[in-house]
C-alpha positions as CSV (number, residue, x, y, z in Angstrom):
1,M,-63.9,63.2,62.1
2,S,-62.0,61.3,64.7
3,E,-58.8,62.7,66.3
4,K,-56.8,60.3,64.3
5,D,-58.5,61.5,60.9
6,E,-58.2,65.1,61.7
7,A,-54.3,64.7,62.4
8,R,-54.2,62.8,59.5
9,S,-55.8,65.5,57.2
10,R,-53.7,68.3,58.9
11,F,-50.5,65.9,57.9
12,Y,-51.2,66.0,54.4
13,S,-51.7,69.9,54.5
14,Y,-48.4,70.4,56.4
15,Y,-46.9,68.4,54.1
16,E,-47.6,70.1,51.2
17,R,-46.6,73.2,52.5
18,Y,-43.9,71.8,53.3
19,L,-42.9,70.8,49.5
20,D,-44.2,73.8,48.7
21,A,-41.7,75.7,51.0
22,R,-39.2,73.4,49.8
23,H,-40.1,74.1,45.9
24,H,-39.7,78.1,46.7
25,M,-36.5,77.8,48.7
26,E,-38.1,79.4,52.2
27,E,-36.0,78.1,55.3
28,P,-37.8,79.0,58.0
29,E,-41.4,77.8,56.0
30,I,-39.3,74.4,55.6
31,Q,-38.5,74.5,59.1
32,R,-41.9,75.2,60.3
33,Y,-44.2,72.9,58.1
34,A,-41.5,69.5,58.3
35,M,-42.0,70.3,62.2
36,M,-45.6,70.3,62.0
37,S,-46.3,67.4,59.6
38,L,-43.8,65.5,62.2
39,V,-46.3,66.3,64.7
40,Q,-49.2,65.1,63.1
41,I,-47.0,61.9,62.7
42,H,-46.5,61.5,66.2
43,L,-50.3,62.2,67.1
44,I,-51.4,59.5,64.6
45,S,-48.9,56.9,65.9
46,G,-49.8,58.0,69.8
47,S,-46.0,57.7,70.4
48,S,-43.1,59.8,70.4
49,D,-40.7,56.8,68.9
50,Q,-39.1,57.4,65.9
51,A,-39.7,54.1,64.4
52,K,-43.6,54.0,65.4
53,A,-44.1,57.4,63.7
54,A,-41.8,56.0,60.3
55,E,-44.1,52.6,60.4
56,V,-47.1,55.2,60.7
57,M,-46.3,57.2,57.8
58,R,-45.3,54.1,55.7
59,N,-48.4,52.0,56.7
60,E,-51.3,54.6,57.0
61,L,-50.3,57.8,55.1
62,M,-48.4,56.9,51.8
63,S,-48.1,53.7,51.3
64,E,-50.1,53.3,48.1
65,L,-47.8,56.6,46.1
66,F,-44.2,55.4,47.1
67,S,-42.2,52.8,48.2
68,E,-40.9,52.0,51.6
69,D,-37.4,52.8,51.1
70,Q,-39.1,56.2,49.4
71,I,-41.2,56.8,52.8
72,L,-38.6,56.2,54.9
73,E,-36.0,58.9,53.3
74,M,-38.9,61.1,53.3
75,Y,-39.3,60.9,57.3
76,Q,-35.6,61.3,57.7
77,T,-35.9,64.5,55.6
78,L,-38.2,65.8,57.6
79,R,-36.8,65.5,60.9
80,K,-33.3,66.9,59.3
81,H,-35.4,69.5,58.1
82,S,-37.8,70.2,61.1
83,T,-34.1,70.3,63.3
84,I,-35.7,68.2,66.1
């Protein structure tokens, strides 16, 4: 498995945990898993640039499930919840 594939797999795992923490209103876990999800997105993009990371989320991770606007909103929400 390539490094990007591993990061992709970790992203889905962390993002699922993030959604679960949001559902249960567990603030420390929301912040932790939002940040860990973002780290994986940036590893996949190979850049710290937010626009590139959002593009990776849109094009590589969730394009078949959500609209472009929904994905950009999800990325911005992750950033807000990660406090970075």
